[in-house]
C-alpha positions as CSV (number, residue, x, y, z in Angstrom):
1,M,2.5,7.2,-16.8
2,K,5.8,6.0,-15.4
3,V,8.2,8.6,-13.8
4,G,11.7,7.4,-12.9
5,H,13.9,8.4,-9.9
6,I,17.5,9.4,-10.4
7,G,19.7,9.4,-7.2
8,G,18.9,9.0,-3.5
9,I,17.3,6.0,-1.9
10,S,14.9,5.4,-4.8
11,D,17.6,5.5,-7.4
12,G,16.7,3.3,-10.5
13,Q,13.1,2.9,-9.4
14,F,9.9,4.4,-10.9
15,I,6.4,5.3,-9.8
16,D,3.4,4.6,-12.0
17,L,0.9,7.5,-12.0
18,L,-2.5,6.3,-12.9
19,Y,-4.9,8.8,-14.3
20,D,-8.3,9.1,-15.8
21,R,-8.2,10.6,-19.3
22,S,-11.3,12.7,-18.6
23,R,-9.4,14.7,-16.0
24,P,-5.9,16.4,-16.2
25,L,-3.1,14.6,-14.4
26,V,-1.8,16.6,-11.5
27,M,1.9,15.8,-10.7
28,E,3.7,16.9,-7.5
29,W,6.7,19.2,-8.2
30,T,8.4,17.7,-5.2
31,H,8.3,14.1,-4.0
32,Y,9.6,12.8,-0.6
33,V,10.7,9.2,-0.1
34,R,11.5,7.9,3.4
35,N,15.1,6.8,3.9
36,N,14.8,3.6,6.0
37,D,18.6,3.2,6.3
38,Q,18.7,5.4,9.4
39,I,19.7,2.7,12.0
40,S,22.8,3.3,14.2
41,I,24.8,0.8,16.2
42,V,26.5,2.4,19.2
43,S,29.1,0.4,21.0
44,T,29.8,1.2,24.7
45,G,32.3,-1.2,26.1
46,L,30.8,-4.7,26.1
47,Q,27.3,-3.5,25.2
48,R,26.0,-2.7,21.7
49,I,22.9,-0.5,21.5
50,I,20.9,-0.4,18.3
51,T,18.9,2.8,17.8
52,E,16.6,4.1,15.1
53,N,17.3,7.7,14.3
54,S,14.5,10.0,13.6
55,P,13.1,9.3,10.1
56,K,14.7,11.1,7.3
57,F,13.3,11.7,3.8
58,D,15.0,12.1,0.4
59,L,13.6,15.1,-1.5
60,Y,13.2,14.7,-5.3
61,K,12.3,17.5,-7.7
62,L,10.2,16.9,-10.9
63,I,12.3,17.8,-14.0
64,L,11.5,17.5,-17.7
65,L,14.6,16.1,-19.5
66,K,15.4,15.8,-23.2
67,H,17.5,13.0,-24.7
68,N,17.6,12.0,-28.4
69,N,14.7,14.4,-29.2
70,E,12.4,12.7,-26.6
71,M,11.2,14.4,-23.5
72,K,10.4,12.6,-20.2
73,Y,9.7,13.6,-16.6
74,F,12.0,12.4,-13.9
75,Y,12.2,12.9,-10.1
76,I,15.8,14.0,-9.5
77,F,17.4,13.7,-6.1
78,K,17.9,17.3,-4.7
79,D,21.7,17.0,-4.4
80,F,22.3,15.9,-8.0
81,S,23.9,18.4,-10.3
82,M,23.1,18.7,-14.0
83,D,26.6,17.2,-14.8
84,Q,25.7,14.1,-12.6
85,I,22.4,13.8,-14.4
86,R,24.0,14.0,-17.8
87,E,26.4,11.2,-16.9
88,V,23.7,8.7,-15.9
89,L,20.7,9.8,-18.0
90,A,21.2,7.2,-20.8
91,N,21.2,4.4,-18.2
92,Y,17.9,5.6,-16.6
93,W,16.1,6.7,-19.8
94,D,13.7,3.7,-20.0
95,L,12.4,4.3,-16.5
96,S,10.0,7.0,-17.6
97,D,7.3,7.3,-20.3
98,V,7.7,9.7,-23.2
99,V,5.7,12.9,-22.8
100,G,6.8,14.8,-25.9
101,Y,9.2,15.1,-28.8
102,D,11.5,17.9,-30.0
103,L,11.0,18.0,-33.8
104,D,13.5,20.7,-34.6
């Protein structure tokens, strides 16, 4: 099952959760992705020092979203608001697999 990421360092990517149909799929409610863009260049006069900051991680929360009567799971970056999600959802909708339908 594919689960897409919206926002953060993994924006526009998905993870593929493999599962055995004889056992229930266990999904993590939160998901951390290491942010590798944590390199600083410090200039001191004629010298430049390149340092790697302590590793930082982007936190994603698992959310079930509905669009056009389909329901899909997404990992949403923790700083995204519902308004931001609504703005970009149509562009990211194909990143995840359908897990249900709203028949009303």
